[in-house]
N, C-alpha and C positions, 0 to 999 in steps of 0.2 A: 345775653350775648357772650359767647365764648371767644377766647383768644387762643390761637394755636401758634407755637413757635417750634420750627424744625431745626435740627442740627445733625451733624455727623457726616455730611456729604464731603466729597473730595475727589481727587484724581488717583486712580489705581490702575494696576495692570490686569489684564484678563486672567481669570482664575482666582483673583484675590477676593477678600471679603470686606464688607463694611456693615456697620450698624447705624441706622438712622433712629433718631429719637424725636418725639413730638410731645412737648409739655402743653397741657391744656388747662386754661382757667375755667372756672364754672363748675357745673355739676357733672364732672367727668363720669361718674358711675352710671349716669343716666344716658350716656351717649354711645351709639354705635360709632366705631372709628374705621376709617379707611385710608389707604395709601393709593395715590394715583401718580402718574408720571406723564410728562410731555416732552417729547423730543423736538428739535427744531423742525418747523414745517409740518408737524403732525398734530393730530387731535390729542387732547388729554385722554389717557386711557387708564382703566382700572388695573390695579396691581393686586391688592389684598384688602380684606375687611375682617373685622372681629366684632362679634356681638357684645352687647352690654352685659349680658348674663351668660354664664356657662362658657364664655370665651370661645364661641363657635366661630371657626375661621373658614374663609373661602379665598381661593387664589385664581388669578389668571393662568391659563394653560402655559403661557410663556415663562412663568416664574415658578410654577409648581415643582416642588422638590428641591428648589434652590433658595427660596426666600421663606422666612418665617415671620409672621406678625404675632405680637404678643402685647399684653397690657399689664400695667401695674397700677391698680386703683389707689393704692396708698401713696403713690408718687404722681398721680394724675398724668401718667405718661404712657404713650403707645410707642412700640418699637417695630422696626423692620430690619431683621437680620438678613443680610444678602450675602450669599456664598456663590462660588463658581461664577463670578461675574463675567459677562460677555460685553463686547463692544456695543451690541444692540441694546444693552441696559442703560446706555448713556442717555441722560434726560435730567430735567428738573423734577424732583420728587416733592409731592405735596401731601400733607396729611389733611384729613377732613373729618368733620364730626357732625352728627345730627342726633337729636333726642329720639328715643325709641320706646314705645309703650311695652313692646314684647321683649322678653329676655332673649328670645331666639331669632329676632328679626335679622334680615340680611339685606343689605343695600349695595348694589353693584354699579349703579349709574352715578356719574358726577352730579347730575341734576337733582339727585335725591338728598344731597348733603347741604347743610345750611352754612357751616362755618369752615373756613379754609386758612391754612398757614400761608406764609409767603414763599415757601419752596426752598429746597436746598439742591445744589447742583451735584450730580454724580457723573463723573467722566471715566470711562473705562477704555484703556488703550490696548490694542491687540498686538 
C-alpha cells in the first residue's frame, strides 16, 4: 500500500508558473505515476503520466507544451512543472500511482491507478 502526499499548489495569476510535488511511500521505482485534475462540477481528467522506466511521458492536449512531468527515484518524488498557467487550469490536482510490469507502460485513465493523494488546489486568476 503506497501513500502519496502532494504539495505546491496555490493561487497565481494567469501566465505564472507553479511546481507541484508528490512524495510517495513504498516501491516508487516500480510505479507508473500520473497527475490528474478535477475542476468544480467536472469529471476528474488526465493531465500527464510518466513511466517507471525510461521516464516516458504523455500529456493531455490541453497542457502539452506548458506542463512537464518528471520523477526523481532517489527522492521518491514526482513533479509537475506548470508554466503559462491559464484560468482553465484551476482545479484540484491529484497524483496517482500504480505498479507496472513494463518499463514502458502508459496509463491514461484514472480507473487504471491504484493509489491516490489527497489533492492540492491550484487557482489561476485571469
